[in-house]
C-alpha positions in Angstrom: -24.5 -40.2 -45.9 -28.3 -40.5 -46.1 -30.3 -37.4 -45.6 -31.1 -36.7 -41.9 -34.8 -36.4 -41.3 -35.9 -33.2 -39.5 -39.2 -32.4 -37.8 -40.3 -28.9 -36.7 -42.5 -28.8 -33.6 -44.5 -25.6 -33.3 -47.5 -24.3 -31.3 -48.5 -21.4 -29.2 -47.2 -20.8 -25.7 -48.4 -23.5 -23.3 -49.7 -25.9 -26.0 -47.7 -28.8 -24.8 -44.6 -28.9 -27.1 -42.2 -29.8 -24.3 -44.6 -32.5 -23.0 -44.8 -34.1 -26.5 -41.0 -33.9 -26.9 -40.4 -35.5 -23.5 -42.7 -38.3 -24.5 -40.9 -38.8 -27.8 -37.5 -38.8 -26.2 -38.3 -41.3 -23.5 -40.1 -43.8 -25.7 -38.1 -46.9 -26.5 -37.9 -46.4 -30.2 -34.1 -47.1 -30.5 -33.4 -43.9 -32.3 -31.0 -41.1 -31.2 -32.6 -37.7 -31.6 -30.9 -34.3 -31.6 -33.2 -31.6 -30.3 -32.7 -28.0 -31.3 -34.6 -25.5 -29.1 -35.3 -21.9 -29.9 -36.3 -20.1 -26.7 -36.4 -16.6 -25.4 -33.8 -15.6 -22.8 -30.6 -17.4 -21.6 -32.3 -19.7 -19.1 -34.1 -22.7 -20.4 -36.1 -24.8 -18.0 -37.1 -27.2 -20.8 -33.5 -28.4 -20.9 -33.8 -29.5 -17.3 -37.0 -31.3 -18.1 -35.9 -33.0 -21.2 -32.3 -34.0 -20.5 -32.6 -36.0 -17.3 -31.9 -39.5 -18.5 -32.7 -39.6 -22.2 -29.1 -39.3 -23.3 -30.1 -37.2 -26.2 -28.2 -34.3 -27.7 -30.0 -31.0 -26.8 -28.9 -27.8 -28.5 -30.3 -24.4 -27.6 -30.7 -21.3 -29.7 -31.3 -18.7 -27.1 -31.8 -15.5 -29.2 -35.5 -15.9 -29.3 -35.7 -14.1 -32.6 -38.5 -15.4 -34.8 -37.4 -14.1 -38.2 -33.9 -13.5 -39.7 -31.3 -14.2 -37.0 -32.9 -17.6 -36.1 -32.4 -18.7 -39.7 -28.6 -18.0 -39.6 -28.2 -19.6 -36.1 -30.2 -22.6 -37.2 -28.2 -22.9 -40.4 -24.9 -22.9 -38.4 -26.2 -25.4 -35.8 -27.5 -27.8 -38.5 -24.3 -27.5 -40.4 -22.2 -28.3 -37.3 -24.4 -31.2 -36.4 -24.1 -32.8 -39.8 -20.3 -32.2 -39.7 -20.0 -33.9 -36.3 -22.2 -36.8 -37.5 -20.0 -37.3 -40.6 -16.8 -37.3 -38.4 -18.4 -39.8 -36.0 -18.1 -37.3 -33.1 -21.9 -37.4 -32.6 -24.4 -40.1 -33.2 -28.0 -39.3 -34.0 -30.6 -40.5 -36.4 -32.9 -37.4 -36.8 -33.3 -33.8 -35.7 -36.3 -32.3 -33.9 -36.5 -28.4 -33.8 -38.8 -27.0 -31.2 -39.7 -23.4 -32.0 -40.6 -20.7 -29.5 -44.3 -20.4 -29.0 -44.3 -17.0 -30.7 -42.6 -18.2 -33.8 -43.7 -18.2 -37.4 -42.4 -21.6 -38.6 -41.9 -20.2 -42.2 -38.3 -19.0 -41.8 -37.4 -22.2 -40.0 -38.8 -24.3 -42.8 -37.1 -22.1 -45.5 -33.7 -22.8 -43.9 -33.9 -26.3 -45.4 -34.3 -25.1 -48.9 -32.4 -21.9 -49.2 -29.0 -23.2 -48.2 -27.4 -25.8 -50.4 -25.3 -27.4 -47.7 -28.4 -27.9 -45.4 -30.5 -29.3 -48.4 -27.7 -31.8 -49.1 -27.7 -33.1 -45.6 -31.3 -32.9 -44.3 -34.8 -33.7 -45.4 -37.5 -31.6 -43.8 -40.0 -34.3 -42.9 -42.9 -32.3 -41.5 -44.2 -29.4 -39.4 -46.2 -30.6 -36.3 -48.4 -28.0 -34.7 -49.9 -28.3 -31.2 -53.1 -26.3 -30.4 -54.3 -26.1 -26.8 -58.0 -27.0 -26.5 -58.5 -24.7 -23.5 -57.0 -21.5 -24.9 -56.9 -22.4 -28.6 -59.9 -20.4 -29.8 -58.7 -17.3 -27.9 -55.2 -17.6 -29.2 -56.5 -18.0 -32.8 -58.7 -14.9 -32.3 -55.9 -12.8 -30.9 -52.6 -13.9 -32.3 -51.7 -14.1 -35.9 -48.7 -16.3 -35.0 -51.1 -19.0 -33.7 -53.1 -18.8 -37.0 -49.9 -19.1 -39.0 -48.7 -22.1 -37.0 -52.0 -23.8 -37.9 -51.7 -22.8 -41.6 -48.2 -24.3 -41.8 -49.0 -27.6 -40.2 -48.6 -31.0 -41.8 -50.1 -32.6 -38.7 -52.1 -31.0 -35.9 -52.4 -32.2 -32.4 -55.1 -30.7 -30.2 -53.9 -31.0 -26.6 -55.6 -30.7 -23.2 -58.8 -32.1 -24.5 -59.6 -33.6 -21.1 -60.0 -30.1 -19.7 -62.8 -29.0 -22.2 -66.1 -30.5 -23.1 -66.4 -32.4 -26.3 -68.6 -29.8 -28.1 -66.0 -27.2 -27.6 -63.2 -29.4 -28.9 -65.3 -30.4 -31.9 -65.9 -26.7 -32.6 -62.2 -25.9 -32.4 -61.3 -28.9 -34.6 -63.9 -27.7 -37.1 -62.4 -24.2 -37.2 -58.9 -25.5 -37.6 -60.1 -27.8 -40.4 -61.3 -24.7 -42.3 -58.0 -22.9 -41.8 -55.9 -25.9 -42.9 -57.8 -28.8 -44.6 -54.7 -30.7 -45.6 -53.4 -31.4 -42.1 -54.8 -34.5 -40.3 -55.8 -33.7 -36.7 -55.3 -35.9 -33.6 -56.5 -35.2 -30.1 -53.7 -36.0 -27.6 -53.5 -36.5 -23.9 -50.3 -35.6 -22.0 -48.2 -35.9 -25.2 -49.1 -39.5 -25.7 -48.8 -39.7 -29.4 -47.8 -42.8 -31.4 -44.4 -42.2 -33.1 -46.0 -43.1 -36.4 -47.9 -39.8 -36.1 -44.7 -37.8 -35.4 -41.9 -39.1 -37.6 -41.5 -40.1 -41.2 -44.8 -38.4 -42.2 -43.2 -37.1 -45.5 -45.5 -34.1 -45.2 -43.0 -31.6 -46.6 -40.9 -32.8 -49.5 -40.1 -29.7 -51.4 -36.6 -30.7 -52.2 -37.0 -34.4 -52.8 -39.2 -36.4 -55.2 -42.6 -35.0 -54.4 -44.9 -37.8 -53.4 -48.7 -37.4 -53.8 -49.9 -37.3 -50.3 -52.9 -39.7 -50.2 -54.8 -37.3 -48.0 -54.1 -34.4 -50.3 -56.7 -35.5 -52.9 -59.3 -35.5 -50.2 -58.1 -32.2 -48.7 -61.1 -30.3 -49.7 -63.6 -32.7 -48.1 -64.3 -29.8 -45.8 -62.7 -26.9 -47.6 -66.0 -25.3 -48.6 -66.3 -21.9 -50.2 -67.5 -20.4 -46.9 -64.9 -20.3 -44.2 -66.9 -18.9 -41.3 -68.5 -21.0 -38.7 -70.8 -20.1 -35.8 -70.7 -21.2 -32.3 -74.0 -22.8 -31.3 -75.7 -22.8 -28.0 -73.0 -25.0 -26.4 -70.5 -22.2 -26.8 -69.0 -21.3 -23.4 -66.1 -19.1 -24.6 -66.1 -16.2 -22.1 -65.0 -13.7 -24.7 -67.5 -14.4 -27.4 -71.2 -13.6 -27.7 -73.3 -16.5 -28.9 -73.2 -17.1 -32.7 -69.9 -15.3 -33.0 -68.4 -15.9 -36.4 -64.7 -16.5 -36.6 -63.5 -14.8 -39.8 -59.9 -16.0 -39.6 -57.4 -14.3 -41.8 -55.7 -17.7 -42.4 -57.9 -19.5 -44.9 -57.7 -22.2 -47.5 -59.2 -22.5 -51.0 -59.0 -25.0 -53.8 -58.6 -24.5 -57.6 -59.8 -27.4 -59.8 -60.0 -27.8 -63.6 -60.4 -30.6 -66.1 -58.5 -28.5 -68.7 -54.7 -28.8 -69.1 -52.4 -25.9 -68.0 -50.2 -24.0 -70.4 -46.8 -24.5 -68.7 -45.4 -21.1 -69.7 -48.5 -19.1 -68.7 -48.7 -20.9 -65.3 -45.0 -20.3 -64.6 -45.4 -16.6 -65.3 -48.6 -16.3 -63.2 -47.2 -18.2 -60.2 -44.0 -16.2 -60.4 -45.9 -13.0 -60.3 -48.2 -13.9 -57.4 -45.4 -15.2 -55.3 -43.6 -11.8 -55.8 -46.6 -10.0 -54.5 -48.2 -12.4 -52.0 -45.3 -14.7 -51.1 -45.0 -13.7 -47.4 -48.7 -14.4 -47.0 -48.7 -17.7 -48.8 -48.1 -20.2 -46.0 -48.4 -23.5 -47.9 -49.6 -24.4 -51.3 -49.7 -27.7 -53.1 -51.0 -29.1 -56.4 -51.3 -32.1 -58.7 -51.3 -30.6 -62.2 -52.3 -31.7 -65.7 -49.8 -30.0 -68.0 -50.4 -29.8 -71.7 -48.0 -32.2 -73.6 -46.9 -34.0 -70.5 -48.2 -37.6 -70.0 -47.3 -37.5 -66.3 -48.8 -35.7 -63.3 -46.8 -32.6 -62.2 -46.6 -32.3 -58.5 -45.8 -28.9 -57.0 -45.8 -27.3 -53.6 -44.4 -24.2 -51.9 -43.9 -22.2 -48.7 -43.9 -18.4 -48.8 -41.8 -17.5 -51.9 -40.2 -20.9 -52.4 -41.7 -23.3 -54.9 -40.7 -26.7 -56.1 -42.2 -29.0 -58.8 -41.4 -32.5 -60.1 -42.8 -35.1 -62.4 -45.1 -37.5 -60.7 -46.5 -40.8 -62.0 -48.2 -41.1 -65.4 -51.9 -40.5 -65.6 -53.5 -43.9 -65.5 -55.5 -45.2 -68.5 -59.0 -43.9 -68.1 -58.1 -41.6 -65.2 -59.7 -38.2 -65.3 -56.9 -35.6 -65.8 -58.0 -33.1 -63.2 -55.6 -30.3 -61.9 -56.1 -29.5 -58.3 -54.3 -26.9 -56.2 -54.8 -26.0 -52.5 -53.7 -22.6 -51.2 -53.4 -21.8 -47.4 -52.5 -18.2 -46.6 -53.3 -15.0 -44.8 -55.9 -12.8 -46.5 -55.1 -14.1 -50.0 -57.4 -12.6 -52.7 -59.1 -15.8 -53.7 -60.7 -14.3 -56.8 -57.4 -13.0 -58.2 -55.8 -16.4 -57.7 -58.7 -18.4 -59.2 -59.2 -16.1 -62.2 -55.5 -15.9 -62.8 -55.2 -19.7 -62.8 -58.2 -20.0 -65.1 -56.4 -17.8 -67.6 -53.3 -20.2 -67.5 -55.3 -23.1 -68.9 -54.5 -24.2 -72.5 
């Protein structure tokens, strides 16, 4: 059986996850989609909204826990789904998991790599994050979950842009770009998103052959060394004074070198920083030049989980540059950059 693609949809409360899902389920794409929802409480209005006539399979996880028990529930649900698909009891082409608005997507993503049975049946395609243009800045200021959701994203949709002036949306997009430069952004209206922006993005291939994401090599186009930005005179956020600087704890930085890495040193260093900072390392990714290897080494990780694979050979005349992007919470950039420097051959 081919791997079943899975997509995680996350975003803070009220950001438009259900609207986006409804749109995806009702579009004539000819695919059957199993939707797994993780919501607080035993009553779930979303189910009423989504199920009407789409004929989709909707499964709810109603414990509302955002950490350990969701992983076990999700594991069981995914396992049952794959089993029913194998036996022909259920027909579906892909799975969409909608997290509660207060969730850290990390444990949900880890489910796909920490359990052999799930890894053998599913391919985690991508994490989609919705950010509400009206309340996004405030949520990013106040709630670490909202910042983590942005940090984890492979694709970001800014919703409700029709309710805010363009300058405010541009400022929010700019801020999000500093937090996560590797995720493309789209501005969406009532969940109207082309399916090509939702499915088969291959944004998260930790357990498959790791492709080089074409956008990845441009990921630092706006990942400058400074990560603060100021609101100019157009700022109309009620809770901010003018020229307020957002010093978000979720930040990104890039390491780059034209020297080759010593594989053993790099492995030791990455192993040690993941032990210490793993919970704060949201996403990290690299194309590496390893001494003695004629091919690119592609690696990426989420929290404590890392995967690497051999990519294509370095082309004749191509500059062998190693490049790594880290996105995390209060990561000590200097320690990372100096440590990586010491791993060079």
